[in-house]
C-alpha positions as CSV (number, residue, x, y, z in Angstrom):
1,M,0.0,0.0,0.0
2,G,1.5,3.3,-1.0
3,V,1.4,6.0,1.6
4,L,2.1,9.7,0.7
5,V,1.8,12.6,3.1
6,A,2.3,16.3,2.1
7,F,3.9,18.6,4.7
8,D,4.1,22.4,4.5
9,A,7.3,24.3,4.7
10,Q,7.0,24.5,8.5
11,A,6.8,20.7,8.7
12,N,3.0,20.7,9.5
13,W,1.0,17.6,8.4
14,A,-1.2,18.7,5.4
15,E,-2.7,16.0,3.1
16,T,-2.6,12.2,3.4
17,H,-3.0,9.8,0.6
18,V,-3.2,6.1,0.7
19,C,-3.2,5.4,-3.1
20,D,-0.5,4.1,-5.4
21,S,-1.5,6.3,-8.3
22,L,-1.5,9.6,-6.3
23,L,1.9,8.6,-4.7
24,L,3.4,7.9,-8.1
25,G,2.1,11.0,-9.7
26,S,3.3,13.2,-6.8
27,V,6.8,11.8,-6.8
28,E,7.0,12.0,-10.6
29,R,6.4,15.7,-10.5
30,L,9.6,16.0,-8.4
31,G,11.5,13.9,-11.0
32,A,11.5,10.9,-8.6
33,A,10.1,7.4,-9.2
34,W,8.3,4.8,-7.0
35,G,7.4,1.2,-7.5
36,R,6.9,-2.2,-6.0
37,S,8.6,-5.5,-6.8
38,K,7.9,-9.0,-5.8
39,V,8.1,-9.5,-2.0
40,E,10.2,-12.4,-1.1
41,S,12.6,-13.2,1.7
42,P,15.9,-11.4,1.3
43,G,17.8,-14.4,2.7
44,P,19.9,-14.6,5.8
45,T,21.4,-11.4,7.1
46,D,24.8,-12.9,6.9
47,A,24.3,-14.0,3.2
48,A,26.9,-12.6,0.9
49,L,25.7,-9.4,-1.0
50,A,26.7,-11.2,-4.3
51,A,24.4,-14.1,-3.6
52,L,21.5,-11.7,-2.8
53,L,22.1,-9.7,-6.0
54,D,22.4,-12.9,-8.0
55,S,18.9,-14.0,-6.8
56,R,17.5,-10.6,-7.8
57,R,19.6,-10.0,-10.9
58,D,16.7,-9.1,-13.3
59,E,15.4,-6.4,-11.0
60,V,18.9,-5.0,-10.3
61,A,19.5,-4.9,-14.0
62,E,16.3,-3.0,-14.6
63,F,17.3,-0.4,-12.0
64,G,20.7,-0.1,-13.7
65,A,19.2,0.4,-17.1
66,R,16.6,2.9,-15.9
67,F,18.6,4.9,-13.4
68,G,22.2,4.2,-14.3
69,T,22.9,2.6,-10.9
70,G,25.9,0.4,-10.6
71,S,27.0,0.6,-7.0
72,V,25.0,-1.4,-4.4
73,E,25.1,-1.4,-0.6
74,R,23.0,-3.6,1.6
75,I,22.0,-1.9,4.9
76,R,20.7,-4.1,7.6
77,L,19.5,-2.3,10.7
78,L,18.3,-4.1,13.9
79,P,17.0,-2.6,17.1
80,E,20.2,-3.5,19.1
81,A,22.5,-1.8,16.5
82,A,24.9,0.3,18.6
83,H,25.7,2.5,15.5
84,W,22.1,3.4,14.7
85,P,21.7,6.6,16.8
86,E,24.7,8.3,15.1
87,R,23.7,7.0,11.6
88,R,20.2,8.1,12.3
89,R,21.3,11.7,12.8
90,D,23.0,11.6,9.5
91,W,20.0,10.1,7.8
92,R,17.7,12.8,9.3
93,R,19.7,15.6,7.6
94,L,18.4,17.0,4.3
95,D,20.8,15.7,1.7
96,A,21.2,15.6,-2.0
97,R,23.3,13.3,-4.3
98,D,25.1,14.0,-7.5
99,G,23.3,11.1,-9.2
100,W,20.3,8.8,-8.9
101,V,19.9,6.8,-5.7
102,V,17.4,4.0,-5.3
103,H,16.2,2.8,-1.9
104,W,14.7,-0.7,-2.2
105,V,13.2,-2.1,1.0
106,L,13.6,-5.8,1.3
107,E,12.2,-6.1,4.8
108,G,10.8,-3.5,7.3
109,T,9.8,0.1,6.8
110,L,11.6,3.2,5.6
111,L,10.3,6.8,5.7
112,V,11.7,9.2,3.1
113,Y,10.9,12.9,2.9
114,L,11.4,14.7,-0.4
115,Q,11.7,18.4,-0.5
116,A,9.1,20.0,-2.7
117,A,8.3,23.6,-3.7
118,S,5.7,24.0,-1.0
119,G,7.3,21.8,1.7
120,Y,7.9,18.1,1.8
121,L,6.4,14.8,0.5
122,A,6.7,11.9,2.9
123,V,6.8,8.4,1.3
124,L,6.4,5.4,3.5
125,C,8.2,2.5,1.8
126,E,7.4,-1.1,3.0
127,A,8.9,-4.5,2.0
128,G,9.1,-4.8,-1.7
129,E,8.7,-1.0,-2.4
130,W,11.4,1.2,-3.9
131,L,11.9,4.9,-4.2
132,A,14.4,6.4,-6.8
133,I,15.6,9.9,-6.1
134,P,17.2,12.0,-8.8
135,A,20.4,14.0,-8.5
136,G,20.0,17.3,-6.6
137,L,16.6,16.5,-4.9
138,L,16.9,17.2,-1.2
139,H,15.7,14.3,0.9
140,L,16.0,12.7,4.4
141,R,15.3,9.2,5.7
142,D,14.3,7.5,8.9
143,A,13.9,3.9,10.0
144,G,12.6,4.6,13.5
145,E,13.8,4.4,17.1
146,A,14.3,0.6,16.9
147,P,14.7,-0.3,13.3
148,E,14.2,-3.6,11.8
149,L,15.2,-2.8,8.2
150,D,16.9,-4.7,5.3
151,L,17.6,-2.2,2.5
152,L,19.4,-2.1,-0.8
153,V,20.7,1.3,-1.8
154,L,21.6,1.4,-5.5
155,S,23.5,4.5,-6.8
156,Q,25.3,5.8,-9.7
157,P,29.0,5.1,-9.6
158,G,30.8,8.0,-7.9
159,A,27.5,9.5,-6.6
160,G,28.2,8.3,-3.0
161,I,25.9,6.5,-0.6
162,G,26.8,8.1,2.7
163,P,25.9,11.5,4.0
164,A,26.8,14.2,1.5
165,P,29.0,17.1,2.8
166,H,26.3,19.7,1.9
167,G,23.6,18.0,4.1
168,Q,21.5,20.4,6.1
169,G,20.2,20.0,9.6
170,D,17.0,18.1,10.7
171,A,14.0,19.8,9.1
172,G,11.8,19.1,12.2
173,L,9.7,16.6,10.3
174,P,8.1,13.7,12.2
175,S,10.2,10.6,12.9
176,L,9.1,7.3,11.4
177,D,7.6,6.3,14.8
178,E,5.6,9.7,15.1
179,F,4.6,9.3,11.4
180,V,3.1,5.8,11.9
181,D,1.3,6.9,15.2
182,T,-0.3,9.8,13.4
183,M,-1.3,7.6,10.4
184,L,-2.9,5.1,12.8
185,E,-4.8,7.9,14.6
186,L,-6.0,9.4,11.2
187,T,-7.3,6.0,10.0
188,G,-8.9,5.1,13.3
189,H,-6.4,2.3,14.1
190,A,-4.6,3.9,17.0
191,A,-3.6,1.4,19.6
192,D,-5.4,1.7,22.9
193,E,-3.1,2.7,25.7
């Protein structure tokens, strides 16, 4: 299920859409792309990246042909990851790349904010979904306080995967946990306390 939320320039929640076609049209207006692939187990966390990529070679080749991606990094985040608080600070900074970068969620959930003319678009990506971000588009990511995420990040050679030096401070946008809580409240599915 595609989830898209528009935020104004002051990071206030504006519009919520739970519709693949609205999500796709909105990100395309920013030059980005979104889609969904087959959901299947990504394999053991200690499996070699080469084996994982071999099992998904057709999809990786499609990303390469469409977006010019050639570099791949697998990011596996677990709740007990000691490095996550520091990495999360980097992820929550507005950042832009010099080339395309594709975030393909194998397991778990990833929240990506894209800067738009009137504010931000938030895209909630779940297992099997991917978001391709073009060069120069400011964005930030979050995987939550206690992440359980298996992610492939595909980028153009030389475009870099880590935080860019021109990244800007946290934009004051909701974390993944706050985002999900608000979505549950809006849809009437908030957990009873």
